[in-house]
Backbone bond lengths (Angstrom), bond angles and torsions (degrees), N, CA, C in turn:
res aa  C-N    CA-C-N  psi(-1)  N-CA   C-N-CA  omega(-1)  CA-C   N-CA-C  phi
1 M - - - 1.486 - - 1.523 110.74 -
2 R 1.335 117.97 -45.66 1.380 122.37 177.49 1.542 115.30 -58.98
3 L 1.291 111.39 -34.57 1.530 116.32 169.36 1.481 118.76 -59.93
4 M 1.390 115.42 -40.33 1.332 117.77 176.74 1.550 114.79 -68.79
5 L 1.346 113.81 -41.64 1.446 119.85 172.98 1.482 110.23 -57.67
6 A 1.261 123.98 -45.95 1.488 124.77 178.29 1.449 114.49 -64.88
7 A 1.357 119.37 -32.53 1.469 122.97 175.52 1.494 110.26 -71.65
8 L 1.361 118.25 -41.75 1.457 124.47 176.73 1.544 110.30 -58.26
9 L 1.269 113.71 -51.16 1.448 124.04 -175.53 1.660 109.92 -63.07
10 A 1.294 114.96 -37.54 1.429 121.92 177.49 1.478 106.75 -66.66
11 C 1.382 120.95 -42.23 1.463 119.32 -174.48 1.523 109.79 -74.94
12 I 1.364 117.66 -29.14 1.461 118.37 174.17 1.477 115.41 -70.60
13 L 1.309 116.41 -32.83 1.433 119.27 173.36 1.498 119.92 -69.10
14 V 1.410 110.25 -38.08 1.485 119.42 -178.19 1.552 115.43 -81.79
15 S 1.331 112.71 -20.98 1.507 115.19 -175.59 1.507 113.48 -64.65
16 P 1.308 122.42 -39.79 1.567 119.16 173.07 1.461 117.11 -58.17
17 L 1.271 116.91 -29.89 1.497 124.62 178.98 1.616 106.42 -70.63
18 A 1.272 117.60 -47.33 1.394 123.40 176.42 1.471 113.63 -61.36
19 I 1.307 119.29 -38.91 1.501 124.21 179.20 1.554 109.60 -70.46
20 A 1.299 112.12 -36.42 1.503 113.02 -171.79 1.565 114.36 -77.65
21 Q 1.372 113.35 -10.87 1.476 120.54 179.45 1.589 107.38 -64.06
22 N 1.365 119.28 137.52 1.455 123.44 178.79 1.502 103.38 -89.62
23 T 1.371 117.77 112.85 1.435 123.15 179.44 1.518 109.05 -101.54
24 A 1.261 119.00 2.18 1.559 118.09 177.85 1.486 108.35 -74.02
25 P 1.311 116.55 137.22 1.436 123.30 -179.89 1.464 109.28 -74.96
26 S 1.298 122.28 142.58 1.428 122.88 172.43 1.574 112.37 -71.68
27 T 1.222 111.64 146.01 1.552 118.74 179.31 1.524 108.76 -88.01
28 S 1.259 109.95 119.36 1.509 118.18 171.19 1.434 112.78 -82.10
29 A 1.401 121.22 173.15 1.366 122.26 -179.77 1.518 109.36 -71.19
30 A 1.356 116.36 -30.28 1.485 116.36 177.90 1.569 112.84 -69.78
31 E 1.271 119.07 -23.79 1.465 124.08 178.56 1.560 113.07 -88.55
32 A 1.308 116.29 -7.79 1.406 116.27 -173.73 1.452 111.12 -73.66
33 P 1.397 115.03 154.02 1.541 116.36 -179.07 1.495 113.40 -61.75
34 H 1.369 117.75 138.32 1.392 123.07 -174.90 1.604 110.69 -95.85
35 S 1.192 117.93 134.92 1.417 119.82 178.60 1.559 109.97 -97.73
36 A 1.386 118.17 127.90 1.344 126.65 -174.75 1.471 113.49 -99.14
37 T 1.314 118.44 38.59 1.458 121.42 177.54 1.447 117.38 -56.28
38 G 1.356 122.74 121.34 1.416 122.52 175.52 1.605 107.22 86.77
39 Q 1.300 122.48 11.26 1.386 124.77 175.33 1.477 113.93 -116.34
40 W 1.323 115.92 151.66 1.458 121.92 178.46 1.550 110.42 -119.48
41 R 1.395 113.82 150.67 1.493 118.09 172.26 1.548 110.31 -81.95
42 A 1.357 110.53 125.60 1.486 116.65 179.39 1.628 109.84 -53.01
43 S 1.263 118.25 -38.68 1.437 122.83 -178.48 1.450 113.43 -61.58
44 K 1.356 116.91 -27.91 1.462 126.45 177.17 1.510 111.68 -77.78
45 L 1.345 118.98 -23.61 1.458 122.78 -176.79 1.541 110.52 -67.62
46 V 1.399 116.10 -33.80 1.436 122.78 177.29 1.604 111.87 -54.94
47 G 1.291 121.25 118.34 1.416 124.58 -179.23 1.522 114.60 104.50
48 V 1.322 118.45 -16.12 1.423 121.78 -178.96 1.510 109.40 -65.81
49 D 1.313 116.44 125.71 1.539 123.23 176.72 1.456 117.62 -63.17
50 I 1.248 113.30 138.17 1.529 123.24 -179.89 1.533 112.30 -107.74
51 Y 1.356 121.00 122.18 1.361 122.08 -171.81 1.586 101.32 -121.90
52 N 1.495 108.65 158.12 1.441 116.47 173.45 1.530 110.69 -86.87
53 E 1.348 118.10 -175.78 1.519 117.20 177.26 1.503 113.64 -75.37
54 Q 1.330 120.70 -9.32 1.455 123.28 171.37 1.514 110.24 -92.06
55 N 1.288 120.05 14.59 1.474 124.53 170.22 1.530 111.11 69.74
56 E 1.369 120.20 28.59 1.456 128.40 -176.33 1.607 101.36 -104.72
57 K 1.249 112.79 126.82 1.547 117.49 172.37 1.468 109.66 -68.49
58 I 1.372 118.08 123.69 1.488 121.62 -176.79 1.536 108.22 -120.39
59 G 1.266 122.41 -1.91 1.529 128.08 176.04 1.426 114.62 168.61
60 E 1.289 112.43 -164.80 1.499 123.40 176.17 1.571 110.90 -149.78
61 V 1.364 108.02 158.98 1.430 115.47 177.27 1.566 112.50 -68.09
62 D 1.297 121.92 119.94 1.399 121.52 -174.80 1.581 107.71 -100.81
63 D 1.372 121.85 -26.14 1.394 124.56 -175.12 1.472 112.09 -166.17
64 V 1.306 115.64 161.80 1.523 121.67 177.98 1.539 103.84 -118.99
65 I 1.311 118.42 129.62 1.457 124.70 -175.63 1.546 108.12 -108.60
66 I 1.333 114.14 125.77 1.525 121.57 178.05 1.386 111.13 -114.27
67 D 1.323 118.00 135.43 1.486 122.04 -179.97 1.548 106.21 -80.20
68 P 1.353 114.93 170.62 1.489 120.01 177.45 1.441 117.01 -56.73
69 S 1.250 120.49 -24.28 1.553 123.08 -179.88 1.489 107.38 -83.83
70 G 1.297 123.82 -7.38 1.464 126.82 178.34 1.475 113.49 93.91
71 K 1.331 120.65 4.19 1.451 126.25 178.95 1.607 107.46 -82.02
72 V 1.339 122.11 145.40 1.384 125.65 178.14 1.585 105.59 -75.86
73 D 1.379 111.32 119.74 1.454 117.02 -176.23 1.584 107.05 -82.74
74 G 1.357 116.30 -33.15 1.496 120.06 -178.65 1.464 106.82 165.99
75 V 1.410 114.10 -177.07 1.437 120.77 178.36 1.464 109.39 -122.72
76 V 1.249 119.15 144.54 1.382 123.37 -177.40 1.635 104.51 -94.15
77 V 1.355 110.94 119.65 1.451 119.72 177.99 1.518 110.49 -101.43
78 S 1.377 120.59 126.82 1.357 122.71 175.62 1.511 109.06 -101.53
79 A 1.415 115.03 146.15 1.454 122.33 179.57 1.546 108.54 -138.50
80 G 1.205 115.79 148.94 1.462 122.17 -176.71 1.425 114.72 66.09
81 G 1.341 111.42 -164.81 1.467 120.76 -179.22 1.441 115.27 78.35
82 F 1.362 116.78 176.71 1.474 127.35 174.77 1.414 112.61 -145.27
83 L 1.279 120.29 116.55 1.470 123.36 -178.64 1.528 115.16 58.89
84 G 1.363 109.38 37.72 1.483 114.38 179.90 1.526 117.28 83.30
85 M 1.319 117.69 -4.60 1.439 123.92 173.18 1.460 115.02 -92.19
86 G 1.308 119.55 125.46 1.415 121.10 -179.89 1.452 116.49 76.43
87 E 1.232 123.18 17.75 1.452 129.10 172.88 1.395 109.18 -65.85
88 H 1.361 118.27 142.82 1.469 121.11 169.66 1.587 105.57 -116.37
89 R 1.337 111.42 119.36 1.557 115.62 -173.08 1.519 100.28 -108.64
90 V 1.386 113.08 142.50 1.416 124.31 173.87 1.428 112.34 -135.32
91 L 1.361 121.64 149.50 1.469 123.29 179.33 1.562 106.02 -96.77
92 M 1.330 109.84 128.48 1.541 116.62 -178.38 1.514 102.98 -122.81
93 K 1.354 114.90 141.42 1.396 125.05 177.43 1.518 105.26 -75.45
94 L 1.303 119.56 152.95 1.440 125.16 179.82 1.471 112.59 -61.87
95 D 1.298 118.60 -36.05 1.379 121.68 178.79 1.627 118.02 -69.61
96 Q 1.320 106.45 -7.31 1.609 113.88 175.87 1.565 107.73 -89.58
97 I 1.380 116.66 -17.59 1.515 115.41 -174.02 1.493 105.38 -115.42
98 K 1.339 114.88 138.37 1.490 122.65 -179.44 1.571 100.41 -104.49
99 F 1.341 122.71 109.14 1.386 121.64 177.35 1.530 106.85 -89.58
100 S 1.331 117.66 145.68 1.420 119.73 176.90 1.613 108.93 -169.70
101 N 1.329 110.15 177.28 1.505 115.08 175.49 1.526 108.18 -84.46
102 K 1.327 116.58 161.77 1.483 117.33 -171.19 1.477 117.84 -58.73
103 A 1.419 116.21 -35.89 1.380 122.80 -178.17 1.494 110.87 -100.33
104 G 1.403 118.69 0.32 1.450 124.23 -177.89 1.431 109.40 70.37
105 T 1.423 121.78 30.09 1.420 125.66 176.50 1.463 107.09 -125.52
106 T 1.369 112.60 156.58 1.482 118.83 175.08 1.487 110.29 -118.87
107 S 1.254 118.28 155.16 1.521 122.99 -173.80 1.574 105.13 -84.10
108 T 1.321 116.67 125.18 1.429 123.64 177.52 1.502 112.02 -112.91
109 S 1.302 115.55 6.91 1.424 118.59 -173.86 1.571 114.00 -77.60
110 S 1.212 115.73 -20.80 1.473 118.63 177.83 1.613 111.71 -147.98
111 T 1.204 116.01 142.33 1.539 118.42 179.66 1.439 110.65 -109.34
112 S 1.295 117.03 11.24 1.558 119.57 177.30 1.463 113.67 -68.50
113 S 1.295 114.86 142.84 1.503 121.04 -175.40 1.493 109.21 -67.61
114 D 1.472 120.67 -18.59 1.439 121.56 178.72 1.449 109.19 -71.57
115 S 1.401 120.14 -26.92 1.451 124.98 -173.65 1.536 111.48 -92.15
116 K 1.290 114.68 -10.00 1.418 117.15 -178.26 1.530 115.40 -64.30
117 Q 1.366 118.53 130.73 1.374 122.64 -175.83 1.534 103.68 -90.77
118 W 1.276 123.81 120.38 1.461 128.14 -174.67 1.597 109.78 -91.86
119 Y 1.252 119.13 13.45 1.500 120.07 -177.71 1.588 107.18 -153.69
120 P 1.287 114.29 155.72 1.501 117.69 177.22 1.527 106.34 -80.82
121 D 1.343 116.44 163.51 1.443 122.18 171.36 1.538 116.57 -80.20
122 R 1.278 112.77 -25.24 1.494 116.75 -176.63 1.480 109.12 -159.25
123 G 1.446 113.81 169.53 1.427 124.90 163.93 1.437 111.53 -129.19
124 T 1.342 113.96 142.49 1.458 113.45 177.61 1.574 109.11 -124.58
125 V 1.284 114.17 143.70 1.510 121.73 -175.70 1.431 109.54 -134.33
126 N 1.283 116.78 155.40 1.505 126.40 -177.76 1.522 111.38 -90.67
127 V 1.272 114.36 50.99 1.613 115.44 -178.58 1.581 103.70 -145.45
128 T 1.333 112.77 154.61 1.448 114.86 169.99 1.486 116.01 -90.52
129 K 1.264 120.77 175.54 1.492 121.20 -178.47 1.540 108.55 -65.17
130 D 1.340 120.45 -38.70 1.347 125.79 177.02 1.470 116.19 -63.06
131 Q 1.362 117.64 -38.11 1.477 124.50 179.90 1.542 107.65 -72.41
132 L 1.471 116.57 -39.53 1.544 117.17 174.54 1.444 110.01 -60.85
133 K 1.306 120.86 -43.74 1.487 124.29 -176.68 1.526 105.72 -63.52
134 A 1.290 122.45 -32.74 1.468 125.63 -175.93 1.531 114.61 -77.79
135 M 1.391 115.66 -18.12 1.422 119.99 178.00 1.558 110.12 -68.53
136 P 1.455 108.45 156.55 1.504 108.46 176.52 1.485 119.74 -57.43
137 Q 1.325 119.00 136.05 1.476 120.64 -178.88 1.468 111.89 -72.28
138 F 1.365 113.88 139.22 1.487 119.59 175.96 1.481 107.77 -91.18
139 K 1.305 114.90 133.95 1.458 116.68 178.74 1.550 105.55 -125.90
140 Y 1.339 110.71 138.12 1.527 118.11 177.81 1.496 112.33 -76.56
């Protein structure tokens, strides 16, 4: 009986020390949150409208294609069609498309990550709708 009381008393006396230990791991620079200033999410590029230099909508981004090494090979732009029927899809390199906001401005009113826009408003290319439809079709 005395042995059980001694063991219980030892547990009671040691438990505050165990609770007081800080078990939270320290945050290293590699684990710190990463800011994505000036970056866009590839998943948000799908559906972005594509315009020509005359400000005419000629298509929209249908997909983002990545090569085996992980680099973006280009974006698939679809033109024409109705409800997915008769669309003409072409693969365009990123350097052919100038992504931007509609008015070419960025919001500086807030730097909160909640207000960050993770995608551009539009893309502009130096081709007409007819030239886009004349390009070789991209097939999945």
